[in-house]
C-alpha positions in Angstrom: 10.2 8.7 -29.4 10.4 5.0 -28.0 8.2 2.4 -26.6 9.9 2.7 -22.7 8.0 4.5 -20.2 10.7 5.4 -17.5 9.0 4.8 -14.2 9.8 7.9 -11.6 9.2 7.5 -7.7 9.0 10.3 -5.9 7.4 8.5 -3.1 10.5 9.5 -0.2 10.1 13.4 -1.5 6.7 14.7 -3.1 4.6 11.2 -0.8 6.7 12.4 2.5 5.6 16.1 2.4 1.9 14.4 2.9 1.3 16.2 6.5 2.5 13.7 8.6 4.0 11.5 6.8 7.9 11.9 7.6 9.5 8.8 7.6 12.8 7.7 9.9 16.4 7.4 8.0 16.1 3.8 8.1 12.5 3.4 6.7 13.9 5.6 3.7 16.5 3.6 2.9 14.3 0.5 3.5 11.5 1.5 1.3 14.1 2.9 -1.9 15.8 -0.9 -1.6 12.3 -2.5 -1.8 11.9 0.7 -4.9 15.5 -0.4 -6.6 14.6 -4.3 -6.2 11.1 -3.9 -8.0 12.8 -2.2 -10.9 11.7 1.9 -10.3 14.4 3.3 -13.1 14.4 7.1 -11.4 13.8 7.3 -7.4 13.5 10.9 -6.1 15.4 10.1 -2.9 14.4 13.9 -1.2 15.4 17.4 -1.0 19.0 17.6 0.2 18.9 21.5 0.9 15.8 21.3 3.1 17.2 19.4 6.1 20.6 17.6 7.3 18.5 14.7 7.5 17.3 15.1 3.8 20.6 15.2 3.1 21.9 12.2 4.3 19.1 10.2 4.0 20.0 10.7 0.1 23.1 10.7 0.4 23.2 6.8 1.6 20.3 5.7 -0.9 22.7 7.4 -3.3 25.2 5.3 -2.3 23.4 2.1 -1.6 21.3 1.8 -5.2 22.2 -0.8 -7.2 20.5 -0.2 -10.6 18.0 3.3 -10.2 18.7 6.2 -10.9 19.0 8.3 -7.7 17.9 11.7 -8.1 17.5 14.9 -5.9 15.1 17.2 -5.7 16.6 21.4 -6.2 15.5 25.1 -6.6 16.3 27.3 -9.1 19.0 28.6 -7.0 23.1 27.9 -7.3 23.0 26.9 -3.6 20.6 24.3 -3.5 21.9 22.5 -6.9 25.6 22.5 -5.2 23.8 20.8 -2.0 21.6 18.1 -4.5 24.7 17.7 -6.2 26.7 16.8 -3.1 23.9 14.2 -2.0 23.9 12.5 -5.3 27.2 12.3 -6.5 28.0 8.9 -5.0 25.5 6.9 -7.0 26.5 5.2 -10.2 24.2 6.9 -11.9 22.8 10.4 -10.4 20.4 13.0 -11.4 19.8 16.4 -10.4 16.3 17.5 -10.5 15.9 21.6 -10.6 12.5 23.4 -10.9 10.6 26.8 -11.1 7.4 27.9 -11.2 6.5 29.6 -14.6 2.7 29.9 -14.2 1.5 33.5 -13.6 0.5 32.7 -10.0 4.0 31.2 -9.4 5.9 34.1 -10.7 4.6 36.7 -8.4 6.1 34.9 -5.6 10.1 35.4 -6.6 8.6 38.2 -8.3 10.1 37.6 -11.5 9.0 38.9 -14.8 8.9 36.4 -17.9 12.6 37.8 -19.1 13.9 37.3 -15.7 12.8 33.8 -14.7 14.0 32.9 -18.4 17.5 34.1 -17.4 17.3 32.0 -14.2 16.3 28.5 -15.7 18.8 28.6 -18.2 21.8 29.6 -15.8 20.3 27.3 -13.1 20.2 24.4 -16.1 23.6 25.0 -16.9 25.0 24.9 -13.3 23.5 21.5 -12.8 24.3 19.9 -16.2 27.8 21.5 -15.2 27.8 19.2 -12.2 25.7 16.2 -14.0 25.2 15.1 -17.3 21.9 13.8 -16.3 19.7 16.7 -15.3 16.0 17.0 -15.3 14.0 20.7 -15.3 10.4 21.1 -14.3 7.9 23.7 -15.4 6.2 23.6 -11.8 2.2 24.3 -12.4 3.2 23.8 -16.4 -0.9 23.4 -17.1 -1.4 26.6 -16.0 1.3 28.4 -17.8 0.9 30.8 -20.8 1.7 28.6 -23.8 4.3 30.7 -25.8 6.2 31.2 -22.3 5.7 27.6 -21.6 7.6 27.0 -25.2 10.0 29.5 -24.5 10.9 27.8 -21.2 10.8 24.7 -22.5 13.2 25.6 -25.3 15.8 27.6 -23.2 16.2 24.4 -20.5 16.9 22.0 -23.6 19.3 24.4 -24.9 21.5 24.9 -21.6 21.6 20.8 -21.6 18.5 19.1 -19.7 17.9 15.8 -20.4 14.6 15.0 -19.3 11.5 17.9 -19.2 9.2 17.6 -16.5 5.6 19.2 -17.4 3.8 18.8 -14.3 0.3 19.4 -13.6 1.2 20.8 -9.8 -2.5 21.4 -8.5 -4.4 18.8 -10.5 -6.1 20.9 -12.2 -5.9 19.6 -16.0 -8.3 17.1 -18.4 -6.8 13.9 -19.8 -8.0 15.5 -23.1 -5.9 18.6 -22.3 -2.8 16.8 -20.5 -1.6 14.7 -24.0 -2.7 17.7 -26.2 -0.3 19.8 -24.2 3.0 17.5 -24.9 2.4 16.7 -28.3 2.6 20.2 -29.0 5.6 21.0 -27.0 7.5 17.7 -29.2 6.2 18.9 -32.4 7.2 22.7 -31.8 9.8 22.9 -29.6 13.5 22.6 -30.9 15.4 19.8 -29.5 12.3 17.7 -28.2 13.2 15.0 -30.0 16.3 14.8 -28.5 15.1 15.1 -24.6 12.3 12.8 -22.3 9.5 14.5 -21.9 7.9 13.4 -18.4 4.3 13.9 -17.0 4.1 14.7 -13.1 0.1 14.5 -12.0 -1.2 15.3 -8.9 -4.7 14.5 -7.8 -7.3 17.0 -6.8 -9.9 16.4 -9.2 -9.1 12.2 -9.4 -7.5 12.6 -12.8 -4.0 11.9 -11.7 -3.4 8.6 -13.4 -5.2 9.3 -16.4 -3.7 12.6 -17.0 -0.8 10.7 -17.0 -1.6 8.0 -19.4 -3.2 10.5 -21.7 0.2 12.3 -21.2 2.2 9.2 -22.5 -0.4 8.9 -25.1 0.7 12.5 -26.2 4.5 11.1 -26.3 5.7 11.8 -23.0 8.3 8.5 -21.9 8.3 9.2 -17.9 5.7 9.1 -15.4 6.3 10.2 -11.8 4.4 8.7 -9.3 4.4 7.6 -5.7 3.3 4.3 -3.9 -0.3 4.6 -2.8 -0.8 7.7 -4.5 1.0 9.0 -1.5 1.7 13.0 -1.8 0.5 16.7 -1.4 -3.4 17.4 -0.9 -5.1 14.5 -2.5 -1.7 12.4 -3.4 0.0 11.9 -6.7 -0.5 9.2 -9.6 -0.1 5.9 -7.8 2.9 4.1 -9.5 0.4 0.5 -9.1 -2.5 2.0 -10.9 -0.4 3.2 -14.3 1.9 0.1 -14.0 -0.9 -2.4 -13.8 -3.1 -0.2 -16.8 -0.1 -0.7 -18.9 0.2 -4.2 -18.1 -3.8 -4.9 -18.7 -4.2 -2.7 -21.7 -1.6 -3.4 -24.0 -3.8 -2.9 -26.5 -4.4 1.2 -25.9 -1.4 1.8 -23.9 1.5 -0.9 -26.1 4.8 0.2 -23.6 6.9 -1.5 -21.3 8.2 -0.8 -18.1 11.1 -2.6 -15.9 8.5 -2.7 -13.0 8.6 -6.6 -11.6 4.3 -6.0 -10.8 4.6 -9.1 -8.2 6.6 -7.1 -5.7 3.5 -4.1 -5.8 1.6 -5.3 -2.5 4.6 -5.7 -0.4 6.2 -2.2 -0.9 2.0 -0.9 -1.0 1.6 -2.3 2.7 5.2 -1.2 4.0 4.6 2.4 2.9 1.3 2.9 3.4 3.0 1.0 7.5 6.0 3.4 7.3 4.0 6.8 7.0 0.7 6.2 9.1 -1.2 6.2 6.1 -3.2 3.3 5.6 -4.5 2.3 2.3 -8.3 2.9 1.5 -10.4 -0.9 1.6 -11.6 0.2 -2.5 -8.3 1.7 -3.8 -7.6 0.8 -7.1 -4.9 -2.2 -7.3 -4.1 -2.9 -3.7 -7.1 -1.8 -1.7 -8.1 -4.7 0.5 -11.3 -5.0 -1.3 -9.5 -4.5 -4.9 -9.9 -8.7 -5.3 -13.2 -9.0 -3.4 -16.4 -9.4 -4.2 -19.3 -10.1 -1.6 -22.4 -9.7 -4.2 -24.2 -13.2 -5.2 -24.2 -13.3 -8.5 -19.7 -11.5 -8.9 -19.2 -14.6 -6.9 -21.1 -17.4 -8.4 -19.6 -15.9 -11.4 -16.1 -16.1 -10.1 -16.4 -19.6 -9.3 -17.3 -20.4 -12.8 -14.9 -18.2 -14.1 -12.3 -15.5 -12.5 -11.9 -13.4 -15.8 -15.8 -12.9 -15.2 -15.5 -9.7 -12.6 -11.2 -9.4 -12.9 -9.7 -7.9 -15.8 -6.0 -8.8 -14.1 -5.2 -11.7 -11.5 -4.0 -10.9 -8.0 -0.8 -13.0 -8.3 0.2 -10.5 -10.8 0.7 -7.7 -8.0 1.7 -10.1 -5.4 -1.5 -12.0 -3.8 -1.9 -15.2 -3.2 -5.0 -15.2 -4.6 -8.9 -13.6 -4.7 -11.3 -12.7 -1.6 -15.0 -14.5 -1.9 -16.1 -12.8 1.6 -19.2 -13.8 2.8 -21.7 -11.8 3.4 -25.4 -10.9 3.5 -25.2 -10.3 -0.2 -24.0 -14.0 -0.9 -25.3 -16.6 -2.3 -25.5 -20.3 -2.0 -23.1 -21.2 -4.6 -20.6 -19.0 -2.3 -21.4 -20.6 0.5 -21.2 -24.1 -0.3 -17.7 -23.5 -2.1 -16.7 -21.9 1.6 -17.8 -25.1 2.9 -16.0 -27.2 0.8 -12.9 -25.6 1.5 -13.4 -26.0 5.4 -13.8 -29.9 4.7 -17.6 -29.6 5.2 -19.6 -32.5 2.5 -23.1 -31.2 2.3 -25.7 -32.1 0.3 -28.5 -29.9 -1.1 -31.4 -30.0 2.0 -28.7 -29.7 4.1 -27.4 -26.5 2.6 -30.7 -25.1 2.8 -30.9 -25.2 6.4 -27.0 -24.0 6.4 -28.1 -20.6 4.1 -30.9 -19.9 6.6 -29.1 -20.0 9.3 -26.0 -18.3 7.5 -28.1 -15.4 6.2 -29.6 -14.8 9.7 -25.8 -14.1 10.9 -25.3 -12.0 8.1 -28.0 -9.9 8.6 -26.1 -9.2 12.2 -22.2 -9.0 10.7 -21.0 -7.1 8.1 -18.6 -10.1 7.8 -19.1 -13.5 8.4 -15.4 -15.5 8.7 -14.6 -18.8 8.5 -14.9 -19.9 12.2 -18.8 -18.1 12.2 -19.3 -20.7 9.7 -17.7 -23.5 11.8 -19.8 -22.8 14.8 -23.0 -22.9 12.4 -21.9 -26.7 11.1 -21.4 -27.4 15.3 -25.0 -26.9 16.1 -26.2 -29.8 18.3 -23.1 -31.0 17.7 -22.2 -31.2 21.2 -18.6 -30.2 20.6 -16.5 -29.6 23.3 -13.2 -26.8 23.6 -10.2 -28.4 23.7 -8.7 -25.6 25.9 -10.7 -23.9 28.8 -9.2 -21.3 31.3 -9.6 -21.9 34.8 -7.8 -19.5 36.8 -5.5 -16.4 35.6 -3.3 -14.0 37.3 -1.8 -11.0 36.7 1.2 -9.3 38.1 2.3 -5.5 36.9 3.4 -2.3 37.1 6.4 -0.2 36.9 9.0 -2.2 39.0 9.8 -5.1 35.8 8.3 -6.8 33.5 4.1 -8.5 33.7 3.6 -11.8 35.2 1.2 -13.7 34.5 0.0 -17.1 36.5 -2.3 -19.8 34.3 -3.9 -22.5 35.1 -5.7 -24.8 31.8 -7.9 -27.6 31.2 -6.4 -29.1 28.4 -8.0 -32.1 26.9 -9.4 -32.4 30.1 -6.1 -32.4 31.7 -5.0 -29.3 34.2 -1.9 -27.9 33.4 -0.3 -24.5 34.6 2.2 -22.2 34.4 4.1 -18.8 35.5 5.6 -16.5 32.3 6.5 -13.0 31.8 5.4 -10.4 29.2 5.9 -6.7 28.1 2.7 -6.3 29.3 -0.2 -7.8 31.5 -1.9 -9.0 28.0 1.1 -10.4 26.5 2.7 -12.3 29.5 -1.4 -14.0 29.9 -0.4 -14.7 26.3 3.0 -16.4 26.5 1.7 -18.3 29.3 -1.3 -19.5 26.8 1.7 -20.6 24.3 3.9 -22.0 26.6 0.9 -24.5 27.9 -0.5 -25.4 24.6 2.4 -24.4 21.3 0.8 -23.7 18.2 2.1 -22.1 15.2 -0.7 -19.5 15.2 -0.2 -15.7 13.9 -1.8 -13.2 15.5 -3.3 -10.8 13.0 -6.0 -8.8 15.1 -5.7 -8.0 18.9 -8.9 -5.2 19.4 -10.8 -4.2 22.8 -14.0 -2.6 23.1 -15.5 -0.9 26.0 -19.5 -1.9 26.4 -20.6 0.5 28.7 -18.9 3.8 30.2 -16.6 4.1 33.1 -14.0 2.2 34.9 -15.9 -0.6 35.8 -17.1 -1.0 31.8 -17.1 -4.3 30.4 -14.4 -5.2 28.0 -15.2 -7.0 24.8 -12.1 -8.3 23.1 -11.7 -9.6 20.2 -8.5 -11.6 18.5 -8.0 -13.5 15.2 -5.2 -16.0 14.4 -3.7 -17.3 11.0 -2.2 -20.6 11.1 -1.1 -22.2 7.5 -3.8 -19.7 6.1 -6.6 -21.2 8.0 -8.2 -18.5 10.5 -9.9 -18.3 13.3 -11.8 -15.4 15.6 -12.1 -15.3 18.8 -13.9 -12.9 21.7 -14.8 -12.5 25.0 -16.3 -10.2 27.4 -15.0 -9.0 31.3 -14.6 -6.0 33.2 -11.1 -7.6 33.5 -10.0 -6.7 30.1 -6.9 -9.2 30.8 -9.1 -12.2 31.5 -11.4 -11.3 28.4 -7.9 -11.1 26.3 -6.9 -14.2 27.4 -10.6 -15.9 27.0 -10.9 -14.6 23.6 -6.8 -15.7 22.6 -8.3 -19.6 23.7 -11.9 -19.6 22.2 -9.6 -18.8 19.0 -7.2 -21.2 19.1 -10.0 -23.5 20.0 -11.7 -22.7 16.5 -8.0 -23.0 14.9 -7.9 -26.5 16.3 -11.6 -27.6 14.9 -10.3 -25.8 11.5 -7.3 -28.4 11.7 -9.8 -31.0 12.3 -12.0 -30.0 9.4 -9.2 -30.0 6.9 -6.4 -31.8 7.9 -2.9 -30.6 8.3 -2.0 -31.3 4.5 -5.2 -29.4 3.3 -4.4 -27.0 0.1 -5.6 -23.3 1.7 -5.0 -21.7 -1.8 -7.9 -21.4 -4.2 -10.5 -18.5 -4.1 -10.2 -17.7 -0.9 -8.2 -14.4 0.3 -6.0 -15.6 3.0 -4.0 -12.4 3.5 -6.3 -10.5 6.2 -3.5 -7.9 6.8 -4.1 -6.5 2.9 
């Protein structure tokens, strides 16, 4: 028994098995490097026998890894195990992971009786141990395996040389109390159990993966198998970020340590979401966009007074810059005043009442009120003129070469024009704007929606720009999508200019506002 819990990440193996989540060779190497840097103890890099591509990825990850144990998966046969060893043997710390299904349903697949399966387990674990001194054995569908047979197979695997025994809840069937009890009984009743590490691998079919994993740890397991964002077969696996942060926050009841640098969780979560094509749901624990967002007026008021009133961890702990207080129809005066202060507006109580009424009217029409929406509310009757105005745009595009945009703009009342090229008509138009008015704004969102049907439909384009933490959104509509795109881009720039003027170049954009809108 140890107070250290080892984190075994199988994003590159079990996670990639999610339908449609296949990653390229370079993407696998990139994710493996991030896992290694974050402090993951064991990286299951793939299933070497599955394909030449999988073998090459595991082999290259083994060569390049600096800190983590590199593990490959193999079925219970010598050919799989040999292929796995060929891939992982280049690692400074290699591991062979072999498995077989032990439940009645899984024994029926290879048509083995209990004695035949016991013999195969002994032979395969022995063979793997003769190749590598770090061998993990898994009893697939362990939670639906008869107790006496499960105990027998674990005993055989330990005697054959396995150093880690994994007890998977392969179909996400078990409950936390059962998960803890199963590990506890195996440790108590199997000879040599105190000389190996017991692991848990839980699936999320009933939404209990993280709870089952932590319960198994309470029962004596000291290795948690998990994936980034909970990616995996069917409903997924235990999420690395959830178990790690749960152990960090609840040291009072889960007093175990890991090597994970939690400040790097958000970065790898976003990268895995990108390369796998599986976006993170907004309300996902720890890494979801709304995990540190508060819209309710009561919650926002409490957060402004003391963030601990509604947050059990700090966003900085997972690599975020701060908490988000998105404004919407549930927001109150305190949150509105705080946001206006952040934007550089000092308002009295009477003025706040007036702005609050108009803010509520707007919030009833929009899901979320952005900073530039508030600036527009504050600019009513100010007679402010836009600094930039698009006066003419002509674009040439086709199959013969790069697109070309000829643009004229009024900048502070002065007319300027330029001709630029781009990968397409919109890119060429945006390049023209940047050429005429250089700026540091980063494009965060470009979205086109058709208002009506047909080829003559009017397109509504939304553009969101970010510059030094300031976020501005522009929108325009036109039957010409490229013209609408250029106007929306210019509108966003005009709002960004106002943001600069309101906040000043040295304005501290940190604090309670969540600036990374890409989360």
